[in-house]
N, C-alpha and C positions, 0 to 999 in steps of 0.2 A: 503493500501499500504507501503510496506515495503522497507528498502533502505539497497541495500547489501554492508555492511562494504568495504568491499577490491575494489569495485570503485566508490561506493557513488552513483549508479542509481539507480533507482526506479524499483522495481520489482514487478510486479504486481500478486497478488497470486489467482490461479486457485481454484475456488470450486468444493475440492474432497468431490463427495457427496457421502457415501456408496451404495444407492439405485441406482442412475442414472449408475454408474460404476458396479455393478452387472448386472441389465439391458441390460446394452453396450454389457458387458462382455459377460454373458450367449448367447446371442444373435449371439455372433460372435462362441461362441463354440460350438451348435447345428447347426445352419445352414451347415457348413459340412458335418457334421456326417446325419443330418437326408436326403440331398442330397444323401450322399452315401448309403443311405438304400434304397432310392427307386428305386435310379440305379440298385442296385443288387437285386431288387428283380422284375428291368422290365427287367431282363437277357439279357443286349444288350452290348454284347463286343464293339459297337462302343461307346455310351456312357459311358462305364465303362471305355474304353482309352482313351477316350477326357478327364472324368475327373480326371485320373492319373496324365497324362499331365501338365494341368491348378491348379489342388492342388500342384502339385511338382512343379511348375514357379513361382507359387503362395508364399513357403514355401522357394525357393531357393531366390527368388526378397526380402522379409523381411530379409533375411539375409543379403542382399546384400545391401539392405537401413538401415540397422541398424550395421551391423559390419564395413561396409567403410562410408556411407555418414554420419549418427549418430553419431557416432565415433568423427567424423572430426568436426562436430559441437559443440559437449558437450565440446568439449579439450578447446576451444575460452570463454567458459561461468565461470560464477562465480557458488559457488556450490548454492547457493539460485536460480539462472536462471536452473543450471541443476535441482534441486529440483524440480519445475516447470513442466519441459518436463518431469522428470521422471512421474506424476503425471496424466496427459498425454496420457502416453505410456503403462499406467499400463494395463488396460482394452484388450488392444491390447496383450499384451507380454504375460498376464498370461491367457487370454481366447484362442486367436485366436492361436498362434504357439501352443499349444500341439493338438490341436482339426487340424490343417491343416496339422501337422509331423503325426497324427495318421491315417487321411485318407489318407493320400498319401500312407505311406508305406501297408496299407490294401487293399488299392485299385490294388497295383502294384502287390503285393500275387495273389489276385485273376486274372489281366492281365497274368501275371508269368502263372496260372493255365491252363489259358483259351488258352493261347499260345504252351501249352504241353512243357513248359520249364523244362530241368531236372535240380531235386536239387543238380544235383552232377557234373553239368557244373560248370567250374573253371569260367568263369563270372557271375554264379549264388551266385556263394560262396564269390566270391570277394564284390559282389553288399552286398550278406546277412553279413558279415564282418563290411562295412562301414554303412551298417545300423543301427549295434548294437552299434558300437561308435555314431552314433547320436542318438542313445533313451539314451543311460547311459548318454553323455551329457547333453541330454535335459530334461530326466526326474531325474538325480540325483543330475543335477549341476542347471542349467538352472533355471527349472520350482522351487524348493524349493529358489530359490534366489527373482526371481520374487514373492512366495509367503511372505516372509520375508520383501521385499520392500512394498508391500501393507498391511499388516498388520502393519507395521510401519506409511504410510501416515493413514491409518484411526485412530490410535491411537493419532493424534496430528500430525506424521512426524516432532517430533523436533527432534531426532536427524539425521539431515542433511547429518551430516560426513558417516551416515552408508548407509543411503538412497543412495550417490551417488557413495559410493564404490562400493556397490552393481550392480547397474545399469551399471556403465564402468565395473566391471567384466563380468556383461551379453550381454553389446555389443562387449567384446571381444572373449567373445564364439562365437556370431552370427559370425563374422567373420572365426571362426574356423570352425564353419560348414558348412558356404559358401564352405570353400576347399571342405570340404568332399562330399558336394551336387556337386560341379563340376568333383569329381572323380568319383561318381555315372551315370552323365550322359555320361561323355565319357564310361565308360561300359553299359550303355544303347543303346548307338548308336552300337553296335553289336548287340543288340536283332532286334533292329530297322532295321539295313540295311543287316545283317548277314553277314556281315564282320569282320575279325578277328581286335583286334587291332596292 
């Protein structure tokens, strides 16, 4: 048990185990992908659309929790306490987020194809631009940051400042992603209802 110098409170360290972390992480990485493959092989539009909505809700929900609630909670914690939270978040953020984002986009493309939505539709183009922004944010910023945090923790987590800084940056990115996802939901309301925005 460590004492946090900033407030003297004891911090109970979380035992970050590489094997356990990878086991949990790979499970969260593979399950959404396997489900999507099964649904695509079934050629069921109902299950495809249901999966797209469910995966998109999980993605948006995660960003809502991370970008709003966790960011608020983390602000009130000391750096050592933030480190302990980061250790627990790593398998989810590093493995589940890229997986759920990828299957949501893939299922969305297949759903659009099944609905015969024109790629020249301004709504489709707007959705594509927003998705591109999300992909760039996710795979060029979010994922590398999570990997750097993961590697830092694996090597003992001695650079607490670096881990905390990258974790807080990713929480801000989650909030940004949430805003873009709400924009996509607004655009997709057109596809669901047929009404112009």
